[in-house]
C-alpha positions in Angstrom: 103.3 91.8 108.5 105.6 90.2 110.5 105.8 87.8 113.5 108.8 88.1 115.8 111.0 85.0 115.0 111.6 83.6 118.3 108.0 84.4 119.7 106.2 80.6 120.9 103.6 79.6 118.8 100.9 77.9 120.8 99.7 75.2 118.4 96.7 74.4 120.9 94.6 77.0 119.7 94.0 75.3 116.9 92.7 72.0 115.4 93.4 70.9 111.9 91.2 68.9 110.0 92.3 69.1 106.8 93.1 65.3 105.1 90.5 64.3 107.7 87.0 62.8 106.2 83.7 64.1 107.4 82.9 62.3 110.4 78.9 61.3 109.8 76.3 61.1 106.8 73.4 63.2 108.5 73.3 67.0 109.0 72.1 69.8 106.3 74.8 70.4 103.7 75.8 73.2 101.5 76.1 71.8 98.0 76.1 73.6 94.8 73.8 75.4 92.6 70.4 77.4 93.6 70.4 80.3 95.7 73.2 82.3 95.4 75.7 84.2 97.3 72.7 87.0 98.7 70.2 84.0 99.0 72.8 81.7 101.3 73.7 84.3 104.2 70.3 85.0 104.8 69.2 81.2 104.6 71.7 80.7 107.0 70.6 83.6 109.5 67.2 82.9 109.2 67.5 79.5 108.9 70.3 79.1 111.3 69.8 81.4 114.1 66.4 80.8 114.2 67.3 77.3 115.3 66.7 75.6 112.4 67.8 72.3 111.4 71.4 72.9 110.8 72.2 74.6 114.9 72.9 78.4 115.0 75.4 79.2 112.7 76.5 82.7 111.1 79.5 85.3 111.2 80.8 84.5 107.6 83.0 87.2 106.6 81.5 86.7 102.6 79.8 83.9 101.2 81.6 82.3 98.0 79.5 80.5 95.8 76.1 79.7 94.9 74.9 76.9 96.6 71.5 74.9 97.8 71.2 73.1 101.2 69.6 69.9 101.5 70.8 66.5 103.1 74.5 64.7 102.1 76.3 61.2 102.9 79.0 62.2 101.0 82.7 62.2 102.8 85.0 64.9 102.4 88.1 64.3 99.9 91.0 62.9 101.6 94.0 65.3 101.5 97.6 64.6 102.5 97.1 65.9 106.4 99.5 68.4 107.1 101.1 68.9 111.0 101.3 72.2 112.5 103.7 70.5 115.1 106.6 71.7 112.7 104.9 75.8 113.8 106.7 76.4 116.7 108.1 79.9 116.9 107.3 83.1 114.8 109.6 82.4 112.3 108.0 79.3 111.0 104.5 82.1 110.7 106.4 84.0 108.7 107.5 81.7 106.3 103.4 79.0 106.3 99.9 79.7 105.6 99.0 77.4 108.1 101.8 78.5 111.1 100.4 82.1 110.2 96.6 81.4 111.1 98.0 79.5 114.2 99.6 83.0 115.0 96.9 85.3 114.4 94.5 82.8 116.5 97.8 83.2 119.1 97.8 87.1 119.0 93.7 88.0 118.5 92.8 85.4 121.6 95.6 87.1 123.5 94.4 90.7 122.9 90.7 89.9 123.9 92.1 87.8 127.1 93.4 91.2 128.1 90.5 93.3 127.3 88.2 90.8 129.5 90.7 90.9 132.4 90.2 94.5 132.5 86.8 94.5 132.6 87.2 91.7 135.8 85.5 89.3 132.9 86.8 86.1 132.0 87.5 85.5 128.4 86.6 81.9 126.5 89.9 80.9 124.7 88.0 78.7 121.6 89.7 77.2 118.8 90.0 78.1 115.0 88.9 74.8 112.5 91.2 74.4 109.5 89.2 72.0 107.3 89.6 71.3 103.4 86.4 70.4 101.6 83.7 70.0 104.2 83.5 69.0 107.6 80.9 68.3 110.4 80.0 71.4 112.6 77.9 72.1 115.3 75.6 74.4 113.2 75.5 71.7 110.5 78.1 70.5 107.4 79.9 73.3 106.2 81.6 72.8 102.6 84.6 75.2 101.9 82.4 77.4 99.6 80.8 78.8 102.8 83.5 80.7 103.8 85.4 81.2 106.9 82.3 81.0 109.9 82.1 81.7 113.5 79.5 78.9 115.3 78.2 79.8 118.6 76.6 76.1 119.0 80.3 74.5 119.0 82.0 77.9 119.9 84.5 77.7 117.3 86.1 79.2 114.3 85.9 77.0 110.9 88.1 78.2 107.6 89.0 76.3 104.7 92.7 78.0 103.6 91.1 78.1 100.2 89.0 80.5 101.0 92.3 82.5 100.1 92.6 81.7 96.7 88.7 82.3 96.3 89.5 86.1 97.7 92.0 86.5 95.0 90.7 85.2 92.2 87.1 85.8 92.3 87.0 89.4 94.4 90.8 90.5 92.7 91.7 90.5 96.3 95.6 90.9 97.2 96.0 88.9 100.5 98.7 89.5 101.9 99.8 87.9 105.5 97.8 91.1 107.6 94.3 90.3 104.8 94.8 86.5 106.6 94.9 87.9 109.7 91.6 90.3 109.5 89.5 87.6 108.1 90.6 85.6 111.3 89.8 88.6 113.6 86.7 88.8 111.9 85.2 85.8 113.1 87.0 85.9 116.5 85.0 89.4 116.8 81.6 87.0 116.7 83.1 84.8 119.2 83.1 88.5 121.6 79.8 89.2 120.7 79.1 85.8 121.3 80.0 85.8 125.1 78.6 89.1 125.3 75.6 88.3 124.6 74.9 90.3 121.0 74.5 87.5 119.1 71.5 86.5 120.4 69.8 90.4 119.3 70.1 89.1 115.7 67.4 87.0 115.9 64.5 88.2 113.3 66.4 91.0 112.1 68.6 89.2 109.6 68.5 91.7 106.5 68.3 95.8 105.1 71.1 98.0 105.6 70.0 98.7 109.2 69.3 95.6 110.4 70.8 94.2 113.4 73.0 91.6 111.0 74.5 94.4 109.2 75.3 95.7 112.2 76.8 92.5 113.9 79.1 92.1 111.1 79.9 95.9 111.1 80.9 95.3 114.8 83.4 92.3 113.6 84.8 94.3 111.2 85.8 96.9 113.8 86.8 94.9 116.5 89.4 93.7 114.1 90.5 96.8 113.4 90.8 97.5 117.8 92.9 94.3 117.5 94.9 95.8 114.7 95.5 98.7 116.2 97.4 96.8 119.2 98.5 93.5 117.3 102.2 94.3 118.3 101.0 94.6 121.9 100.4 91.0 122.2 104.1 90.0 122.0 104.0 88.1 119.1 103.8 90.3 116.0 106.7 92.2 115.3 105.7 95.0 112.4 102.4 96.4 111.3 103.0 98.9 108.4 100.5 101.1 107.1 100.6 99.0 103.7 99.0 96.1 105.6 96.3 98.3 106.8 95.9 99.2 103.7 95.8 95.5 102.3 92.4 94.8 105.0 91.1 97.9 104.1 90.4 96.7 100.5 89.9 93.4 101.4 86.7 94.6 103.5 86.0 96.9 100.8 85.8 94.0 98.2 83.3 91.5 100.0 81.3 94.7 100.6 77.1 93.8 100.2 77.0 96.0 97.1 80.1 95.2 95.6 79.0 91.4 95.6 75.6 91.9 94.5 77.0 94.0 91.6 78.9 91.8 90.6 76.9 88.8 90.6 73.7 90.1 90.1 74.1 93.0 88.3 72.7 95.8 90.7 72.3 96.3 94.3 69.4 95.7 96.7 70.1 96.8 100.0 66.6 95.4 101.5 68.9 92.0 100.9 71.9 93.4 102.4 73.6 90.6 105.7 77.3 92.3 106.4 76.9 95.8 104.8 78.5 98.3 101.8 81.8 98.1 101.1 82.1 102.0 102.4 81.0 100.7 105.6 82.6 97.8 106.0 86.0 99.5 105.1 84.6 102.7 107.5 84.1 100.4 110.7 86.9 98.8 110.6 89.8 102.1 109.9 87.3 103.6 113.0 88.5 100.0 115.5 91.6 100.7 114.1 92.1 104.4 114.4 90.4 104.6 118.3 91.7 101.4 119.1 89.2 100.9 122.0 86.0 98.1 121.7 84.1 101.3 122.7 84.1 103.3 119.6 82.7 99.2 118.0 79.0 100.7 118.8 77.0 99.8 115.9 73.7 99.2 117.7 73.3 103.1 118.5 72.0 105.4 116.2 72.6 104.8 112.2 75.4 103.2 110.9 
């Protein structure tokens, strides 16, 4: 995947908090030890979607570490801040990961803006927040171990770019530029669901192979595929190859519930699924990409 060298980047759609201290000691922190990969996601969906103390957070692409939930007043480690102001064109996006995130966010939101306009509906642009270590969100305190997520409370996408190192080291994913794009597009799929009122339907049905939680995650995968089908039409991305798409399919499969459970627990329990199986995640991403229409992403009707 390559960006057009002279395509302008809009850094106003990305907030860079890397190197900043977390504001405030309060909130619910997610720290080390205890619940495990599947348990964390279930806790987040049950507690957060039922208006628990941490707000209304969901939309993780995949959980990354064993964590518990509790109060924390520890500030994040202060790292050297980066400067997104130097992310000016597609040439910068081809060279730097953070500039590439800016370009992907621009492309994804331009695509969905067009979709909403054609339906005579307004699309609300929302920022992606880059952070390191931990940060305060509308859904509570998030650490880098949580993985990328969309928070409906403050309408923001959050990601620590170290997530991609985890994908490579823990899940064996070949993290190509398109894999990074797939992650971002998936999270903006949750924002689209939020605008359409779909996320509200998940309350009380947070786990199981046919649950609304799984259906929402598979729909977000499908929406990511729909964007990919039109990515080169947004004026930012110059080329998208089949190898790029294959890398996205491999990433989707690597973070299926069954694959994660097998790796972490040695057995698969579909009754605790929150995101869908490897096969389902590949299939719904493919469906979106091959069909190219959001209407093809109806995961709420019939079998999935």
